gemmi code that builds the backbone of each chain (N, CA, C; Angstrom):
import gemmi

chains = {
    "A": [
        ("MET", (41.797, -5.428, -53.489), (41.106, -6.673, -53.112), (39.718, -6.360, -52.571)),
        ("LYS", (38.774, -7.200, -52.936), (37.379, -6.972, -52.531), (37.005, -7.870, -51.352)),
        ("ALA", (36.327, -7.260, -50.383), (35.883, -8.037, -49.209), (34.372, -7.941, -49.041)),
        ("LEU", (33.824, -9.015, -48.517), (32.401, -9.071, -48.183), (32.324, -9.338, -46.676)),
        ("LEU", (31.617, -8.463, -45.958), (31.505, -8.623, -44.505), (30.029, -8.844, -44.145)),
        ("LEU", (29.714, -10.087, -43.807), (28.344, -10.443, -43.414), (28.127, -9.970, -41.984)),
        ("VAL", (27.130, -9.116, -41.772), (26.926, -8.512, -40.460), (25.573, -8.930, -39.878)),
        ("ALA", (25.617, -9.623, -38.749), (24.388, -10.050, -38.073), (24.228, -9.276, -36.763)),
        ("HIS", (23.080, -9.402, -36.139), (22.847, -8.655, -34.899), (23.779, -9.099, -33.789)),
        ("GLY", (23.934, -10.427, -33.656), (24.679, -10.966, -32.519), (23.708, -11.386, -31.444)),
        ("SER", (24.005, -12.521, -30.818), (23.091, -13.097, -29.837), (23.862, -13.514, -28.592)),
        ("ARG", (23.164, -13.605, -27.455), (23.803, -14.174, -26.255), (23.948, -15.685, -26.400)),
        ("ARG", (23.252, -16.239, -27.394), (23.255, -17.677, -27.627), (24.357, -18.005, -28.640)),
        ("LYS", (25.371, -18.721, -28.158), (26.544, -18.964, -28.998), (26.176, -19.637, -30.321)),
        ("GLN", (25.222, -20.568, -30.267), (24.881, -21.323, -31.480), (24.395, -20.406, -32.606)),
        ("SER", (23.640, -19.362, -32.234), (23.154, -18.423, -33.254), (24.318, -17.710, -33.922)),
        ("ASN", (25.293, -17.292, -33.110), (26.464, -16.621, -33.673), (27.283, -17.581, -34.542)),
        ("ASP", (27.394, -18.820, -34.073), (28.138, -19.830, -34.846), (27.487, -20.059, -36.215)),
        ("GLU", (26.153, -19.985, -36.251), (25.454, -20.161, -37.533), (25.839, -19.069, -38.529)),
        ("VAL", (26.026, -17.859, -38.009), (26.411, -16.742, -38.878), (27.840, -16.950, -39.412)),
        ("VAL", (28.724, -17.377, -38.516), (30.108, -17.649, -38.931), (30.123, -18.767, -39.988)),
        ("ALA", (29.322, -19.802, -39.759), (29.259, -20.918, -40.717), (28.673, -20.460, -42.050)),
        ("LEU", (27.687, -19.565, -41.982), (27.093, -19.051, -43.220), (28.129, -18.239, -44.006)),
        ("ALA", (28.942, -17.457, -43.298), (29.998, -16.690, -43.973), (30.993, -17.637, -44.648)),
        ("GLU", (31.247, -18.772, -44.025), (32.135, -19.775, -44.631), (31.539, -20.324, -45.928)),
        ("LYS", (30.210, -20.611, -45.889), (29.528, -21.101, -47.095), (29.595, -20.046, -48.197)),
        ("LEU", (29.400, -18.808, -47.771), (29.423, -17.680, -48.698), (30.815, -17.586, -49.353)),
        ("LYS", (31.841, -17.761, -48.530), (33.236, -17.711, -49.012), (33.478, -18.788, -50.072)),
        ("ASN", (32.964, -19.986, -49.790), (33.151, -21.093, -50.730), (32.402, -20.846, -52.032)),
        ("SER", (31.279, -20.128, -51.911), (30.422, -19.965, -53.073), (30.794, -18.760, -53.936)),
        ("CYS", (31.388, -17.737, -53.338), (31.668, -16.540, -54.152), (33.119, -16.100, -54.038)),
        ("GLY", (34.001, -17.079, -53.917), (35.431, -16.810, -53.834), (35.992, -16.139, -55.093)),
        ("GLU", (35.293, -16.328, -56.211), (35.773, -15.691, -57.451), (35.458, -14.201, -57.471)),
        ("GLN", (34.353, -13.824, -56.805), (33.955, -12.410, -56.807), (34.598, -11.621, -55.663)),
        ("TYR", (34.824, -12.306, -54.525), (35.349, -11.609, -53.340), (36.592, -12.339, -52.831)),
        ("ASP", (37.642, -11.562, -52.612), (38.903, -12.160, -52.153), (38.826, -12.519, -50.674)),
        ("ILE", (38.010, -11.756, -49.932), (37.919, -11.930, -48.480), (36.435, -11.992, -48.112)),
        ("VAL", (36.047, -12.977, -47.332), (34.668, -13.030, -46.818), (34.745, -13.285, -45.323)),
        ("LYS", (34.152, -12.383, -44.535), (34.190, -12.531, -43.085), (32.813, -12.223, -42.505)),
        ("SER", (32.662, -12.481, -41.202), (31.425, -12.116, -40.517), (31.751, -11.218, -39.333)),
        ("ALA", (30.751, -10.422, -38.937), (30.900, -9.568, -37.761), (29.516, -9.329, -37.174)),
        ("PHE", (29.490, -8.743, -35.965), (28.220, -8.566, -35.263), (28.019, -7.125, -34.816)),
        ("LEU", (26.759, -6.719, -34.812), (26.429, -5.361, -34.359), (26.663, -5.223, -32.856)),
        ("GLU", (26.282, -6.262, -32.111), (26.489, -6.242, -30.660), (26.431, -7.664, -30.108)),
        ("LEU", (26.795, -7.807, -28.859), (26.642, -9.053, -28.086), (27.602, -10.194, -28.462)),
        ("ALA", (28.325, -10.065, -29.562), (29.199, -11.179, -29.960), (30.435, -10.646, -30.660)),
        ("ASP", (31.500, -11.434, -30.610), (32.737, -11.078, -31.319), (32.729, -11.676, -32.711)),
        ("VAL", (33.325, -11.009, -33.707), (33.902, -9.693, -33.609), (32.835, -8.644, -33.939)),
        ("LEU", (33.011, -7.443, -33.386), (32.090, -6.355, -33.718), (32.453, -5.784, -35.093)),
        ("ILE", (31.514, -5.002, -35.653), (31.676, -4.532, -37.042), (33.000, -3.773, -37.270)),
        ("PRO", (33.364, -2.807, -36.405), (34.615, -2.078, -36.685), (35.826, -3.008, -36.740)),
        ("GLU", (35.833, -4.012, -35.867), (36.945, -4.963, -35.865), (36.921, -5.832, -37.131)),
        ("GLY", (35.708, -6.201, -37.565), (35.572, -6.971, -38.811), (36.109, -6.179, -39.988)),
        ("ILE", (35.805, -4.886, -40.012), (36.304, -4.023, -41.089), (37.831, -3.909, -41.014)),
        ("GLU", (38.343, -3.732, -39.798), (39.814, -3.662, -39.611), (40.482, -4.949, -40.105)),
        ("GLN", (39.863, -6.093, -39.806), (40.437, -7.377, -40.236), (40.495, -7.463, -41.758)),
        ("CYS", (39.408, -7.004, -42.412), (39.386, -7.018, -43.881), (40.507, -6.160, -44.436)),
        ("ILE", (40.692, -4.967, -43.824), (41.737, -4.047, -44.297), (43.132, -4.644, -44.057)),
        ("SER", (43.314, -5.252, -42.879), (44.593, -5.924, -42.581), (44.898, -7.014, -43.598)),
        ("ASP", (43.845, -7.677, -44.058), (44.035, -8.762, -45.032), (44.237, -8.233, -46.447)),
        ("GLY", (44.153, -6.908, -46.602), (44.456, -6.326, -47.913), (43.272, -5.754, -48.673)),
        ("ALA", (42.096, -5.727, -48.036), (40.912, -5.227, -48.745), (41.049, -3.738, -49.065)),
        ("THR", (40.660, -3.381, -50.293), (40.584, -1.965, -50.668), (39.123, -1.554, -50.858)),
        ("SER", (38.262, -2.538, -51.039), (36.823, -2.251, -51.032), (36.124, -3.313, -50.190)),
        ("ILE", (35.143, -2.849, -49.400), (34.435, -3.751, -48.473), (32.939, -3.533, -48.639)),
        ("ILE", (32.227, -4.605, -48.900), (30.759, -4.533, -48.916), (30.250, -5.104, -47.595)),
        ("VAL", (29.509, -4.280, -46.870), (28.888, -4.732, -45.618), (27.485, -5.220, -45.957)),
        ("LEU", (27.214, -6.465, -45.579), (25.989, -7.154, -45.998), (25.150, -7.475, -44.757)),
        ("PRO", (24.083, -6.715, -44.505), (23.333, -6.897, -43.250), (22.435, -8.140, -43.280)),
        ("TYR", (22.693, -9.036, -42.363), (21.889, -10.267, -42.231), (20.704, -9.960, -41.315)),
        ("PHE", (19.829, -9.117, -41.821), (18.660, -8.646, -41.067), (17.434, -8.755, -41.972)),
        ("LEU", (16.308, -9.120, -41.396), (15.104, -9.264, -42.219), (14.331, -7.962, -42.366)),
        ("ASN", (14.296, -7.156, -41.299), (13.433, -5.974, -41.335), (14.233, -4.680, -41.389)),
        ("SER", (13.606, -3.667, -41.923), (14.255, -2.367, -42.072), (14.088, -1.552, -40.795)),
        ("GLY", (14.679, -2.014, -39.729), (14.553, -1.305, -38.453), (15.704, -0.333, -38.229)),
        ("ARG", (15.785, 0.135, -37.006), (16.805, 1.101, -36.608), (18.219, 0.568, -36.853)),
        ("HIS", (18.413, -0.715, -36.594), (19.747, -1.291, -36.794), (20.208, -1.130, -38.248)),
        ("VAL", (19.280, -1.409, -39.163), (19.625, -1.377, -40.591), (19.774, 0.051, -41.104)),
        ("PHE", (18.894, 0.960, -40.636), (18.898, 2.312, -41.198), (19.683, 3.341, -40.401)),
        ("GLU", (20.009, 3.019, -39.159), (20.773, 3.990, -38.373), (22.089, 3.404, -37.853)),
        ("ASP", (21.958, 2.338, -37.065), (23.132, 1.859, -36.333), (24.272, 1.409, -37.259)),
        ("ILE", (23.942, 0.545, -38.223), (24.996, 0.028, -39.110), (25.559, 1.150, -39.996)),
        ("PRO", (24.707, 2.001, -40.636), (25.281, 3.118, -41.408), (26.160, 4.035, -40.560)),
        ("ASN", (25.763, 4.288, -39.311), (26.585, 5.144, -38.445), (27.963, 4.535, -38.202)),
        ("ILE", (27.992, 3.244, -37.957), (29.279, 2.561, -37.735), (30.127, 2.628, -39.009)),
        ("ILE", (29.487, 2.427, -40.148), (30.227, 2.477, -41.425), (30.782, 3.880, -41.657)),
        ("ASN", (29.995, 4.896, -41.324), (30.480, 6.273, -41.502), (31.731, 6.544, -40.669)),
        ("ILE", (31.721, 6.042, -39.435), (32.892, 6.221, -38.568), (34.105, 5.499, -39.167)),
        ("CYS", (33.880, 4.261, -39.625), (34.993, 3.479, -40.201), (35.502, 4.128, -41.489)),
        ("THR", (34.587, 4.672, -42.292), (34.981, 5.339, -43.539), (35.843, 6.559, -43.241)),
        ("ALA", (35.467, 7.297, -42.187), (36.250, 8.489, -41.812), (37.655, 8.094, -41.373)),
        ("GLN", (37.762, 6.915, -40.733), (39.077, 6.446, -40.267), (39.925, 5.880, -41.408)),
        ("HIS", (39.241, 5.434, -42.459), (39.942, 4.790, -43.593), (39.443, 5.396, -44.899)),
        ("PRO", (39.797, 6.670, -45.149), (39.236, 7.353, -46.323), (39.629, 6.723, -47.662)),
        ("ASN", (40.678, 5.908, -47.663), (41.095, 5.303, -48.939), (40.420, 3.966, -49.224)),
        ("ILE", (39.638, 3.506, -48.253), (38.948, 2.220, -48.430), (37.496, 2.513, -48.818)),
        ("ASP", (37.029, 1.829, -49.843), (35.649, 2.010, -50.302), (34.742, 1.051, -49.522)),
        ("ILE", (34.011, 1.603, -48.548), (33.126, 0.746, -47.732), (31.681, 1.040, -48.147)),
        ("SER", (30.991, 0.043, -48.636), (29.603, 0.255, -49.072), (28.662, -0.696, -48.335)),
        ("LEU", (27.391, -0.350, -48.372), (26.381, -1.083, -47.593), (25.351, -1.709, -48.526)),
        ("ALA", (25.158, -3.008, -48.407), (24.158, -3.712, -49.224), (22.787, -3.616, -48.547)),
        ("PRO", (21.708, -3.813, -49.318), (20.373, -3.808, -48.712), (20.226, -4.977, -47.737)),
        ("HIS", (19.326, -4.827, -46.753), (19.050, -5.945, -45.845), (18.287, -7.041, -46.608)),
        ("LEU", (18.276, -8.230, -46.051), (17.735, -9.394, -46.771), (16.267, -9.273, -47.145)),
        ("GLY", (15.503, -8.680, -46.241), (14.048, -8.582, -46.474), (13.734, -7.820, -47.744)),
        ("ALA", (14.678, -7.015, -48.214), (14.461, -6.211, -49.424), (14.752, -7.003, -50.699)),
        ("SER", (15.262, -8.222, -50.550), (15.701, -8.965, -51.741), (14.529, -9.497, -52.562)),
        ("GLU", (14.699, -9.378, -53.869), (13.689, -9.921, -54.795), (13.638, -11.453, -54.700)),
        ("LEU", (14.704, -12.050, -54.213), (14.756, -13.522, -54.137), (14.060, -14.077, -52.896)),
        ("MET", (13.636, -13.168, -51.970), (13.074, -13.660, -50.707), (11.832, -14.527, -50.933)),
        ("VAL", (10.969, -14.136, -51.855), (9.760, -14.924, -52.105), (10.136, -16.328, -52.584)),
        ("ASP", (11.114, -16.407, -53.485), (11.550, -17.727, -53.973), (12.088, -18.579, -52.822)),
        ("LEU", (12.854, -17.941, -51.944), (13.426, -18.662, -50.807), (12.299, -19.185, -49.891)),
        ("LEU", (11.289, -18.333, -49.659), (10.168, -18.743, -48.802), (9.409, -19.921, -49.418)),
        ("VAL", (9.136, -19.818, -50.713), (8.391, -20.892, -51.384), (9.185, -22.189, -51.297)),
        ("SER", (10.501, -22.098, -51.465), (11.303, -23.320, -51.427), (11.405, -23.872, -50.002)),
        ("SER", (11.394, -23.000, -48.983), (11.402, -23.496, -47.593), (10.101, -24.216, -47.268)),
        ("ALA", (8.993, -23.691, -47.793), (7.673, -24.275, -47.493), (7.598, -25.728, -47.952)),
        ("VAL", (8.304, -26.028, -49.033), (8.284, -27.392, -49.581), (8.877, -28.380, -48.573)),
        ("ASN", (9.764, -27.900, -47.714), (10.427, -28.780, -46.742), (9.722, -28.834, -45.388)),
        ("ALA", (8.455, -28.411, -45.352), (7.694, -28.445, -44.088), (7.466, -29.882, -43.643)),
        ("LYS", (7.489, -30.068, -42.305), (7.243, -31.415, -41.733), (6.160, -31.326, -40.671)),
    ],
    "B": [
        ("MET", (-8.170, -27.560, -48.985), (-7.485, -26.336, -49.387), (-6.184, -26.166, -48.599)),
        ("LYS", (-5.158, -25.701, -49.297), (-3.832, -25.560, -48.676), (-3.560, -24.103, -48.297)),
        ("ALA", (-3.046, -23.916, -47.106), (-2.712, -22.565, -46.650), (-1.237, -22.461, -46.283)),
        ("LEU", (-0.702, -21.266, -46.501), (0.670, -20.946, -46.101), (0.571, -19.784, -45.116)),
        ("LEU", (1.150, -19.975, -43.918), (1.094, -18.920, -42.894), (2.520, -18.456, -42.591)),
        ("LEU", (2.841, -17.268, -43.091), (4.165, -16.680, -42.851), (4.186, -16.119, -41.432)),
        ("VAL", (5.115, -16.613, -40.602), (5.134, -16.234, -39.188), (6.420, -15.478, -38.852)),
        ("ALA", (6.256, -14.221, -38.443), (7.412, -13.410, -38.045), (7.382, -13.175, -36.536)),
        ("HIS", (8.476, -12.616, -35.999), (8.517, -12.392, -34.557), (7.476, -11.381, -34.117)),
        ("GLY", (7.350, -10.291, -34.871), (6.498, -9.184, -34.426), (7.361, -8.131, -33.768)),
        ("SER", (7.030, -6.864, -34.042), (7.840, -5.751, -33.552), (6.937, -4.670, -32.970)),
        ("ARG", (7.512, -3.837, -32.072), (6.770, -2.668, -31.597), (6.689, -1.610, -32.691)),
        ("ARG", (7.533, -1.794, -33.715), (7.611, -0.826, -34.809), (6.653, -1.272, -35.911)),
        ("LYS", (5.627, -0.459, -36.134), (4.568, -0.858, -37.068), (5.127, -1.164, -38.461)),
        ("GLN", (6.098, -0.370, -38.896), (6.616, -0.556, -40.258), (7.205, -1.954, -40.464)),
        ("SER", (7.860, -2.481, -39.424), (8.427, -3.833, -39.539), (7.318, -4.865, -39.735)),
        ("ASN", (6.231, -4.707, -38.988), (5.118, -5.645, -39.126), (4.453, -5.491, -40.497)),
        ("ASP", (4.334, -4.243, -40.946), (3.730, -3.995, -42.261), (4.549, -4.652, -43.377)),
        ("GLU", (5.870, -4.674, -43.193), (6.730, -5.321, -44.195), (6.422, -6.823, -44.302)),
        ("VAL", (6.124, -7.426, -43.156), (5.809, -8.859, -43.156), (4.474, -9.098, -43.862)),
        ("VAL", (3.503, -8.234, -43.570), (2.188, -8.359, -44.219), (2.344, -8.171, -45.737)),
        ("ALA", (3.161, -7.192, -46.136), (3.391, -6.932, -47.571), (4.103, -8.116, -48.224)),
        ("LEU", (5.037, -8.720, -47.480), (5.755, -9.880, -48.031), (4.791, -11.052, -48.238)),
        ("ALA", (3.866, -11.243, -47.297), (2.862, -12.312, -47.447), (2.001, -12.053, -48.686)),
        ("GLU", (1.729, -10.797, -48.975), (0.957, -10.450, -50.184), (1.744, -10.830, -51.444)),
        ("LYS", (3.040, -10.513, -51.436), (3.897, -10.874, -52.582), (3.931, -12.389, -52.759)),
        ("LEU", (4.005, -13.069, -51.617), (4.044, -14.534, -51.612), (2.748, -15.081, -52.214)),
        ("LYS", (1.642, -14.468, -51.830), (0.311, -14.864, -52.330), (0.273, -14.719, -53.854)),
        ("ASN", (0.772, -13.604, -54.341), (0.752, -13.356, -55.783), (1.653, -14.334, -56.526)),
        ("SER", (2.713, -14.756, -55.826), (3.704, -15.577, -56.516), (3.393, -17.073, -56.453)),
        ("CYS", (2.676, -17.519, -55.425), (2.445, -18.975, -55.315), (0.973, -19.302, -55.131)),
        ("GLY", (0.121, -18.504, -55.766), (-1.334, -18.733, -55.711), (-1.747, -20.069, -56.305)),
        ("GLU", (-0.906, -20.597, -57.187), (-1.264, -21.896, -57.783), (-1.008, -23.038, -56.802)),
        ("GLN", (-0.002, -22.849, -55.931), (0.337, -23.925, -54.985), (-0.479, -23.839, -53.684)),
        ("TYR", (-0.816, -22.604, -53.288), (-1.502, -22.422, -52.004), (-2.769, -21.582, -52.215)),
        ("ASP", (-3.881, -22.082, -51.689), (-5.162, -21.384, -51.862), (-5.240, -20.161, -50.958)),
        ("ILE", (-4.574, -20.256, -49.822), (-4.645, -19.191, -48.818), (-3.212, -18.843, -48.403)),
        ("VAL", (-2.885, -17.564, -48.379), (-1.574, -17.133, -47.854), (-1.813, -15.980, -46.883)),
        ("LYS", (-1.378, -16.146, -45.650), (-1.573, -15.118, -44.633), (-0.289, -14.926, -43.829)),
        ("SER", (-0.302, -13.889, -42.992), (0.825, -13.675, -42.087), (0.314, -13.645, -40.650)),
        ("ALA", (1.222, -13.946, -39.721), (0.896, -13.868, -38.291), (2.193, -13.626, -37.527)),
        ("PHE", (2.057, -13.300, -36.236), (3.227, -12.928, -35.434), (3.306, -13.754, -34.152)),
        ("LEU", (4.531, -14.009, -33.730), (4.745, -14.741, -32.479), (4.330, -13.894, -31.285)),
        ("GLU", (4.651, -12.603, -31.321), (4.275, -11.709, -30.234), (4.338, -10.256, -30.694)),
        ("LEU", (3.829, -9.368, -29.886), (3.930, -7.909, -30.070), (3.082, -7.330, -31.200)),
        ("ALA", (2.468, -8.150, -32.041), (1.708, -7.580, -33.164), (0.536, -8.500, -33.509)),
        ("ASP", (-0.475, -7.912, -34.102), (-1.637, -8.690, -34.572), (-1.416, -9.106, -36.012)),
        ("VAL", (-1.938, -10.280, -36.425), (-2.554, -11.268, -35.556), (-1.508, -12.224, -35.020)),
        ("LEU", (-1.810, -12.828, -33.859), (-0.904, -13.833, -33.308), (-1.112, -15.164, -34.042)),
        ("ILE", (-0.157, -16.073, -33.863), (-0.163, -17.328, -34.639), (-1.480, -18.120, -34.491)),
        ("PRO", (-1.994, -18.322, -33.248), (-3.227, -19.121, -33.146), (-4.387, -18.489, -33.930)),
        ("GLU", (-4.461, -17.149, -33.906), (-5.526, -16.472, -34.650), (-5.301, -16.616, -36.163)),
        ("GLY", (-4.053, -16.542, -36.580), (-3.743, -16.733, -38.003), (-4.155, -18.120, -38.466)),
        ("ILE", (-3.895, -19.129, -37.619), (-4.294, -20.506, -37.948), (-5.819, -20.612, -38.003)),
        ("GLU", (-6.494, -19.982, -37.029), (-7.970, -19.991, -37.020), (-8.523, -19.348, -38.298)),
        ("GLN", (-7.894, -18.249, -38.715), (-8.354, -17.563, -39.939), (-8.198, -18.468, -41.163)),
        ("CYS", (-7.078, -19.177, -41.226), (-6.879, -20.104, -42.353), (-7.964, -21.172, -42.364)),
        ("ILE", (-8.261, -21.704, -41.169), (-9.279, -22.761, -41.071), (-10.656, -22.197, -41.437)),
        ("SER", (-10.965, -20.996, -40.956), (-12.247, -20.348, -41.300), (-12.379, -20.167, -42.805)),
        ("ASP", (-11.242, -19.904, -43.455), (-11.266, -19.701, -44.910), (-11.314, -21.021, -45.681)),
        ("GLY", (-11.270, -22.135, -44.943), (-11.436, -23.430, -45.593), (-10.186, -24.288, -45.671)),
        ("ALA", (-9.101, -23.852, -45.026), (-7.859, -24.639, -45.100), (-8.017, -25.997, -44.424)),
        ("THR", (-7.506, -27.029, -45.078), (-7.449, -28.354, -44.462), (-5.998, -28.734, -44.156)),
        ("SER", (-5.084, -28.049, -44.831), (-3.670, -28.207, -44.459), (-3.027, -26.821, -44.411)),
        ("ILE", (-2.181, -26.640, -43.400), (-1.554, -25.330, -43.176), (-0.051, -25.535, -42.987)),
        ("ILE", (0.730, -24.831, -43.782), (2.178, -24.837, -43.570), (2.554, -23.534, -42.871)),
        ("VAL", (3.161, -23.676, -41.695), (3.643, -22.515, -40.945), (5.104, -22.281, -41.351)),
        ("LEU", (5.379, -21.070, -41.831), (6.678, -20.753, -42.432), (7.365, -19.672, -41.594)),
        ("PRO", (8.352, -20.055, -40.780), (8.969, -19.090, -39.846), (9.922, -18.112, -40.555)),
        ("TYR", (9.578, -16.839, -40.458), (10.406, -15.776, -41.048), (11.452, -15.369, -40.007)),
        ("PHE", (12.355, -16.313, -39.737), (13.400, -16.142, -38.722), (14.728, -16.589, -39.331)),
        ("LEU", (15.795, -15.877, -38.987), (17.099, -16.230, -39.557), (17.827, -17.296, -38.760)),
        ("ASN", (17.698, -17.232, -37.437), (18.505, -18.131, -36.604), (17.660, -19.185, -35.915)),
        ("SER", (18.307, -20.284, -35.613), (17.629, -21.407, -34.966), (17.604, -21.201, -33.460)),
        ("GLY", (16.920, -20.197, -33.006), (16.840, -19.924, -31.574), (15.636, -20.587, -30.923)),
        ("ARG", (15.394, -20.187, -29.689), (14.285, -20.715, -28.903), (12.943, -20.524, -29.602)),
        ("HIS", (12.770, -19.374, -30.255), (11.497, -19.117, -30.933), (11.215, -20.182, -31.992)),
        ("VAL", (12.268, -20.523, -32.751), (12.088, -21.465, -33.860), (11.949, -22.903, -33.359)),
        ("PHE", (12.725, -23.253, -32.322), (12.734, -24.655, -31.903), (11.805, -24.969, -30.736)),
        ("GLU", (11.350, -23.952, -30.024), (10.455, -24.241, -28.896), (9.119, -23.529, -29.036)),
        ("ASP", (9.186, -22.189, -29.110), (7.955, -21.409, -28.995), (6.964, -21.709, -30.129)),
        ("ILE", (7.437, -21.643, -31.363), (6.520, -21.858, -32.499), (6.027, -23.314, -32.524)),
        ("PRO", (6.905, -24.326, -32.370), (6.402, -25.704, -32.318), (5.376, -25.924, -31.191)),
        ("ASN", (5.616, -25.290, -30.020), (4.655, -25.444, -28.918), (3.283, -24.887, -29.291)),
        ("ILE", (3.269, -23.732, -29.937), (2.003, -23.130, -30.356), (1.310, -24.037, -31.380)),
        ("ILE", (2.091, -24.559, -32.300), (1.516, -25.448, -33.323), (0.934, -26.707, -32.681)),
        ("ASN", (1.624, -27.237, -31.686), (1.112, -28.438, -30.999), (-0.240, -28.164, -30.350)),
        ("ILE", (-0.364, -26.996, -29.731), (-1.641, -26.637, -29.095), (-2.739, -26.511, -30.157)),
        ("CYS", (-2.418, -25.832, -31.260), (-3.406, -25.647, -32.332), (-3.782, -26.985, -32.965)),
        ("THR", (-2.800, -27.882, -33.116), (-3.066, -29.205, -33.694), (-4.009, -30.006, -32.788)),
        ("ALA", (-3.795, -29.880, -31.476), (-4.672, -30.594, -30.525), (-6.105, -30.067, -30.614)),
        ("GLN", (-6.231, -28.769, -30.882), (-7.571, -28.168, -30.980), (-8.240, -28.497, -32.318)),
        ("HIS", (-7.430, -28.791, -33.323), (-7.963, -29.047, -34.675), (-7.340, -30.327, -35.230)),
        ("PRO", (-7.708, -31.472, -34.653), (-7.042, -32.722, -35.042), (-7.247, -33.107, -36.508)),
        ("ASN", (-8.249, -32.524, -37.156), (-8.493, -32.880, -38.564), (-7.722, -31.995, -39.548)),
        ("ILE", (-7.045, -30.992, -39.018), (-6.286, -30.095, -39.887), (-4.808, -30.489, -39.828)),
        ("ASP", (-4.199, -30.605, -40.976), (-2.780, -30.974, -41.047), (-1.937, -29.695, -40.956)),
        ("ILE", (-1.353, -29.465, -39.777), (-0.535, -28.266, -39.583), (0.933, -28.682, -39.537)),
        ("SER", (1.729, -28.189, -40.476), (3.146, -28.572, -40.497), (4.034, -27.334, -40.425)),
        ("LEU", (5.278, -27.564, -40.083), (6.217, -26.465, -39.831), (7.387, -26.538, -40.819)),
        ("ALA", (7.603, -25.439, -41.529), (8.733, -25.373, -42.479), (10.004, -24.965, -41.733)),
        ("PRO", (11.183, -25.246, -42.307), (12.432, -24.795, -41.678), (12.497, -23.261, -41.659)),
        ("HIS", (13.265, -22.732, -40.708), (13.480, -21.276, -40.697), (14.377, -20.888, -41.879)),
        ("LEU", (14.372, -19.616, -42.215), (15.043, -19.155, -43.437), (16.538, -19.424, -43.470)),
        ("GLY", (17.164, -19.272, -42.300), (18.616, -19.432, -42.249), (19.061, -20.812, -42.696)),
        ("ALA", (18.135, -21.779, -42.658), (18.472, -23.146, -43.039), (18.372, -23.364, -44.550)),
        ("SER", (17.904, -22.359, -45.276), (17.648, -22.560, -46.709), (18.932, -22.627, -47.528)),
        ("GLU", (18.914, -23.552, -48.463), (20.052, -23.685, -49.382), (20.176, -22.445, -50.281)),
        ("LEU", (19.061, -21.709, -50.427), (19.087, -20.533, -51.305), (19.654, -19.287, -50.622)),
        ("MET", (19.914, -19.380, -49.298), (20.340, -18.174, -48.574), (21.642, -17.588, -49.138)),
        ("VAL", (22.587, -18.448, -49.479), (23.853, -17.939, -50.025), (23.600, -17.180, -51.332)),
        ("ASP", (22.736, -17.725, -52.199), (22.418, -17.036, -53.468), (21.795, -15.678, -53.195)),
        ("LEU", (20.894, -15.649, -52.201), (20.236, -14.391, -51.868), (21.252, -13.365, -51.362)),
        ("LEU", (22.179, -13.812, -50.529), (23.210, -12.910, -49.997), (24.099, -12.368, -51.123)),
        ("VAL", (24.504, -13.253, -52.007), (25.381, -12.823, -53.108), (24.644, -11.794, -53.971)),
        ("SER", (23.359, -12.039, -54.200), (22.618, -11.096, -55.048), (22.372, -9.767, -54.320)),
        ("SER", (22.210, -9.787, -52.998), (22.063, -8.530, -52.253), (23.349, -7.713, -52.294)),
        ("ALA", (24.469, -8.401, -52.235), (25.764, -7.704, -52.212), (25.967, -6.884, -53.490)),
        ("VAL", (25.414, -7.373, -54.582), (25.562, -6.652, -55.864), (24.898, -5.286, -55.801)),
        ("ASN", (23.882, -5.142, -54.944), (23.156, -3.880, -54.842), (23.690, -2.941, -53.759)),
        ("ALA", (24.909, -3.186, -53.304), (25.507, -2.326, -52.279), (25.751, -0.919, -52.808)),
        ("LYS", (25.591, 0.067, -51.912), (25.819, 1.471, -52.314), (26.752, 2.138, -51.330)),
    ],
}
model = gemmi.Model(1)
for chain_id, residues in chains.items():
    chain = gemmi.Chain(chain_id)
    for i, (resn, *xyz) in enumerate(residues, 1):
        res = gemmi.Residue()
        res.name, res.seqid = resn, gemmi.SeqId(i, " ")
        for name, pos in zip(("N", "CA", "C"), xyz):
            atom = gemmi.Atom()
            atom.name, atom.element = name, gemmi.Element(name[0])
            atom.pos, atom.b_iso = gemmi.Position(*pos), 0.0
            res.add_atom(atom)
        chain.add_residue(res)
    model.add_chain(chain)
structure = gemmi.Structure()
structure.add_model(model)
structure.setup_entities()
């Protein structure tokens, strides 16, 4: 079974975290054919943290997990912190294929998204 | 003349700021027909700051400016800080139409972007 784990930084502001959870729900509705499991997790400051999110996916039957960083910039979190956490989880679960997707800022679709947001300016 | 001002938080890490400037360049190349001027600016920690970015657009001949927040979550920056700065700039330039686009996390295209990023997981 394939899982997608949307990973955000996490905020002290509950509403920001709730937005990430809601986005994961939208993602689940939209790509249920490609991924059997879609969940969200946080790097810090909010529940659930990434290792727990990965454990939940595995408990639900995932054999492959794509970690999808909800980050705009290629900072330390994207290039060090999240890969380090994934390495630890991979060592604990050698039979599970855990892979890391590029951060959002790297997406070719970002320009299209920006242009479409600009149209909704008020 | 119409201007688009991509506004990011700003980072102490130069590479993160450079990514925003590079993204504004891509945006310029992609929507030059819709916008005469495309620039970037930062809320804090990096040059140029938003008021200076708005001044630059006006100096270049902009009569309308869309401020496009490169932010994922609807936090204080998106709902208070950036609107407050825009209000001050609007008061200083009553003849310029300065409007604010939704933050990225609100975009209907975000799910598509996430799904397409997941395909590039390694």
